[in-house]
Each structure stands twice: as structure tokens, then as C-alpha cells.
C-alpha positions in Angstrom: -13.2 -19.5 -16.6 -12.0 -15.9 -16.6 -15.0 -14.6 -14.8 -14.7 -17.2 -12.0 -11.0 -16.5 -11.7 -11.6 -12.8 -11.4 -14.4 -13.5 -8.8 -11.9 -15.6 -6.8 -9.3 -12.8 -6.9 -11.9 -10.2 -5.9 -12.9 -12.4 -2.9 -9.3 -12.7 -1.8 -8.7 -9.0 -2.1 -11.9 -8.1 -0.3 -10.5 -9.9 2.8 -7.5 -7.5 3.0 -8.3 -4.4 5.0 -6.1 -1.3 5.3 -6.4 1.7 7.6 -3.9 4.6 7.2 -3.2 7.3 9.7 -0.9 10.3 9.9 -0.9 14.0 9.2 -3.3 15.1 6.5 -1.4 18.3 5.9 2.3 19.0 6.3 5.4 20.3 4.7 7.3 17.9 2.5 10.6 19.2 3.9 9.8 17.8 7.3 9.7 14.2 8.5 6.3 12.7 9.1 5.2 9.4 10.6 2.7 7.4 8.6 1.0 4.3 9.9 -0.9 1.6 8.0 -2.7 -1.2 9.8 -3.2 -4.2 7.5 -5.5 -7.1 8.4 -6.7 -10.2 6.5 -3.2 -11.1 5.2 0.3 -11.2 6.8 2.6 -8.5 5.4 5.2 -11.2 4.8 2.8 -13.0 2.4 4.7 -13.4 -0.9 1.5 -12.9 -2.9 1.5 -9.2 -2.2 3.7 -6.1 -2.7 3.0 -3.1 -0.6 2.9 0.5 -1.9 2.8 3.8 -0.2 1.3 6.5 -2.5 0.6 10.1 -1.6 -1.6 12.6 -3.4 -1.4 16.4 -2.8 -4.7 18.1 -3.6 -4.7 19.2 -7.2 -1.7 17.1 -8.1 -1.0 13.6 -9.5 -0.4 10.5 -7.3 3.2 10.3 -6.1 4.9 7.0 -5.3 6.6 7.1 -1.9 7.7 3.5 -1.1 7.4 0.0 -2.5 8.1 -3.1 -0.5 8.4 -6.7 -1.8 8.2 -9.1 1.1 9.0 -12.1 -1.1 12.4 -10.7 -1.9 13.1 -8.4 1.0 13.6 -5.5 -1.4 12.4 -2.1 -0.4 12.4 1.0 -2.6 12.0 4.5 -1.1 11.4 7.3 -3.5 13.8 10.3 -3.2 
């Protein structure tokens, strides 16, 4: 049962496509506009939470923003 469940989850996730765009390099002290196009699922779908994660070369992943459409909550890292 677990293998079929994980297969179903993988199939659902494979239908979600993301494409991000924005500056590849920039100073963190300046504002930047980042865009993410999501297809395969509405961003208001309560089954998903959306994360923005940044990684500077040679450094660890840094959490930038988390949005929970099902509660309307949004957390922006400072």
C-alpha cells in the first residue's frame, strides 16, 4: 500500500511545474524582483504551501518566504 501511495503522490507532484526568473547575481542590500510561474495546480490549492529559497554559491540554502494559501498566512524572512 505504501508503494502505491508514494507512486500516486509522485504522479501528482510531477504535474506541478515551476519556472523562476530574476537576477542571478545581486547585492542583498538592494531590492530584487523574483518571478515564479506555476502550472499544474492553482496557487490557492490548500494541498500545497509555497516556499522561496535562495542559495548563494558556496553557502547553505536560505529561506526567504513561506506562504500557506489554506490559511492566508505568509512569512517573510528578515
